[in-house]
N, C-alpha and C positions, 0 to 999 in steps of 0.2 A: 502494502501499499504507499505507493510514493505521496498522495494529495493526501489531505488532514480528512477522515471519514467520520461522520457525526450520524449520530442515535438518534431522529424526532419523536418525538411520541406525542400525538393528539388525542386527548383525551373529551371528549362532548356528549351531547344530549344528545340522542337518536334522533329528535325533530329536525337538526339541524344537520344531518348527515351527510345531503346534496353540497349544501354550501361547504361543508370541507371537501368532499370528492372534487367538486370543481377547483379550489383554492389548489389542490395536489397536482390535478391534471392540468393547470394552469401554467405551472412549472416544470412538467415532463416528466414526473415523478410517476414512474411505472412502474417500478418495484415496489409494493409495501406487507404487510402483516398488520389483518384486522382481527380485532376481536368483538364481534357485533353486540356482544348484549352484554353489558356488565352493573354492578351494581354497586350502592356506594353512596357518600356524603360529601357534598360540598362545603365549605364554609359560605356562601350565600348563595347555593341553588337548596340546599338541604338533601335530606334522605331521597335517593330514588332506589328503592329498593323492588320494583319488578310484580310489585303486590296492590290488594287493593288498599292497604296501611299507607304505606307509601308508595303511590303507581312511577310509572318513569323510571326509564332504565338510561344507560350511558352507553356509549359505545368507544373502542380505541382502535388509533391505526400508529404503527411504527413505519417507519419511513428509514433507511439505511441509504448516504448519499454524500455529497463533496458539502465541505461546508459552506460554502458559496450557496449551493441550492435549499440546505436545510434554513438559513437566515433569511433566504427569502420567501420560504414558505412559512415561516415564523413570524415573520413581518404581516404577512396575510393574514394570518392566523390569529394576530394582535388587531388587526381591523376590524375583524370580524366581531372579537370579542367586544372593543370600542364600539363598533356598529351595534349589537344586541344587546348590548349589557350585561349586567349578570344573570339576570332571572333563565336563558336558555345553558348559560355553562357551557365553555372550551377554553382550557386550556393546553398549552403545548411547555413541553421540557427538551431542551436538547442536551445529550450528553457525549460523550466523547467515545468513537468505537477503535480499541487496543491493538486488538485482532477480531479478523475473520475467516471465514473460509471462504474461498470462492470468490468470486468478483461480483462486482452492483451492476 
């Protein structure tokens, strides 16, 4: 790995999946892993436990890509967060990739 690689994890309310995927597609990130249905609790969004008491669920997408592309996607995710506020919930995390097998 000659170029600095990053792992971008985006956790979001399932109601905004299309918007998140549009951002990923806009930046040409063709490889990703998605966890389609997650439960959890956010500071401002409250519990999403996918049940009658706490309805709703989240999803997460993990993308391993170049630092440049990861930062571009992250900036657009922040823009989406700024646009929709905290009521739907979307958060991105950027991590270093020290090693990986294969190519991206």
